[in-house]
N, C-alpha and C positions, 0 to 999 in steps of 0.2 A: 297585368300591367298595361296601361294604355299605350298605343303606338306613340313613338317619339319621346317616351319617358325613360329610355335606357340611359344609364350613366355613360358619359363620353368615353371612359376608359374600359368599357365592357363590350366584348364582342357579342353581338346579338345572336350569332350562329353557335356560340359556345354553349354547351349544356349547362343548365343551372346547377349550382351546388346543392346537394341534399340539405334539407333544413336540419339544424342542430336541435336536439331535444332540449327542452327547457331545463335549466338547472345544471347542464353539463358544462364544465369549465373548458376554456380553450386549451389546446395542447400546449405544454410548456415550451417556451422558446429555447433554442439552443444557446449555450453560453456565448455571449458576445465578447470579442477580443478587440482591443484597440489596434488600429492599423500601425501606429508607430511603435517601434521597439524601444527607443531610447526615451522612455518615460522616467519621471522622477522615482517612482517605486523601483523600476528596474535598475536605475543607477545606484540606489541604496543597496539593492541586492548584490550588485557587482562589487560594491565596496565591501560588503560582508564576505564575499567570496575571496577578495584580495586580502582580507584579514587572516585567512587561513595560514599562509606561510609566515606571516608576522607572529602569529600566536605560537607556532611551532618554534620559531627562533627564540622567542622570549622564554619558553619553558626549558628549552635545551640549555640556555645560558643562565638559568636560575632566577629569572625575573618573573616569578609567579605572581607577584603583586600586580605588575603591569598586565600580565596575561589574564588575571582575574578581571581587570577593568575592561580589557578587550573583549573577553568572553561575555561579560554582562552587557556591554554596549552592543554587541552583535545580537543578543537576545532582544534588546529594546528596539534595535533597527528592524528586526524581523516583524515585530508588532506594528511598527510605524509604516513600513512599506505595504503591509497588508491593508492597513486602515486607509492609507492614501489611495491605493488601487481601487478599493471599494467606493470611497467617497468621490473620487474623480471619474470613476467609470473607466479607468485606464488599464484594465486587465489585458494582458497580451500573452500570446503563446510563448514568447521568450521568457516572460516572467513566470509563467506556470511551470516552465522547465528549470529555470535558474534557482527559484526560491527553495524548493526541496533539496536541490543539489548543493547549494551553499550551506544550508542547515546541516545536512548529513556530512558534508566534507569537514565542516568545523568541528562537529561532535566526534567523528571518528578519529581525526588527526589529534584532537585534544586527548582522547583516551590513549592513543598510541604514545604520544609524547609524555604524558603523565606516567605511563607504565615504564618508559625508558628512563625517566627521572626517579623511578622507584617510589612514586607518590601513590600510585594505584597498583593493585596486583597485575602482573603481566598476563595471568590466565584470564582475568576479566576483560582486558583489552582484546585478547584473542577471541573470546566469546562474542564480543560486540562486533568485531570486524568480520568474523566467520559467518555470523548470522546474516549480516547485510550482503556479503558476497554470495551466500547460498541462495538468498531470495532473489537477488539481481540476476544471478546465473540461471536460476530456474525460469524466471520470467523471460530472459533472453532466449533460452533454449526453446521454450514453448512458442515464442513468437517466430523464431526461425522455422519451426515445424509447422507453422501455419495455424496455430491454435493459441493466439495471445490470450493470456488469462485476464479476467476482470478483477482488478485489485481493488478491494474495499478496505478502508481503514478499520481495523479491529480495535475493540476497547483495550485488549491486553497490549496491543502495539502502542496505543496512545499512552497507556500507563507506563510502558517501558521507556518511551521517549521522555516523559516527564521525570521518571526516576533517573535516567541517564543525565539529563540536564542538571537536576538537583545535586547529584553526586559530583559531577565535574565542577560545578560552581562552589560547592562546599569544600572540596579538596583544594581548589585554587585559593579560596578565601582563607582557609586555615593555614595552608603552607606559605601563602604570600604575606599574610598579615598577623597570624597568630602561631608562630613556630612552636610554642609550648602550650597547646590547647589543654583544657581540662578534661576530666573523665567523661563528662556529658557529651562534649564535642567529639571525642574519640568514639564513643558508643554510637552516636548518630552517624558518623562516617562509616563504621563497620556495618551498621544496620542497612545503610543505603547500598553498600557493596553487595550484601546478600540479596537485597530487593532487586537490584539491577541484574544480578546473575539469574535470579528466578524468573523475572519477567522477560529477560532476553531469551531464555530457554523456552518458556511457554509461548511467547509470541512467534518464535521460529517454528515451533511445532504447529501452531495454529495456522500458519501460512502454508506449510508443506503438507500437512495431513490431508486436506481435500484433494491436492494434486496427486497424492499417492494412493488415493482410494481408502484412506484410513478415517475412522471416526473416533474423535476424542471424547 
């Protein structure tokens, strides 16, 4: 490079960066987070979190029709706040923490409340709660021991979440709007109960087995 042609922001004494091989892409940038915490997506997530006690109260007092509406509205809001965060580029660390917390809190408390109301089996609610407590407890323990695990979403875990949402929505829909469902609806409900039980067990084992040195 001829003298005097250096860029103004470049230190002439600094060593030149090694040339990058042709065709090698740039290293992926770290995920960017918005500086502000009180973004519109975060406010929607907070509203979904505040819907948790409302939903519990509705189920306890037998208003499963309104609970069904709240539950479905929460699911729609989950899709909306994620879409807004991506479209506006307003991802934040608070949102990354609150979003899964709100989803899990709503789902677990709905199962517990439906089991209390004898709409879903109590043993199923115990399975759902125990699986999440076991995973969270294991992650917390490993983190305290200085070996935080790298958690990756598993296919069986995603299938379990979808099955849990479908079962809770169907149970609320039938109990709230169709108190005398037909055989097909009852069969679908029972089939979803078995599917949730199976995927809950398998997803729990899939998370724990590698930490215990087991191979499935």
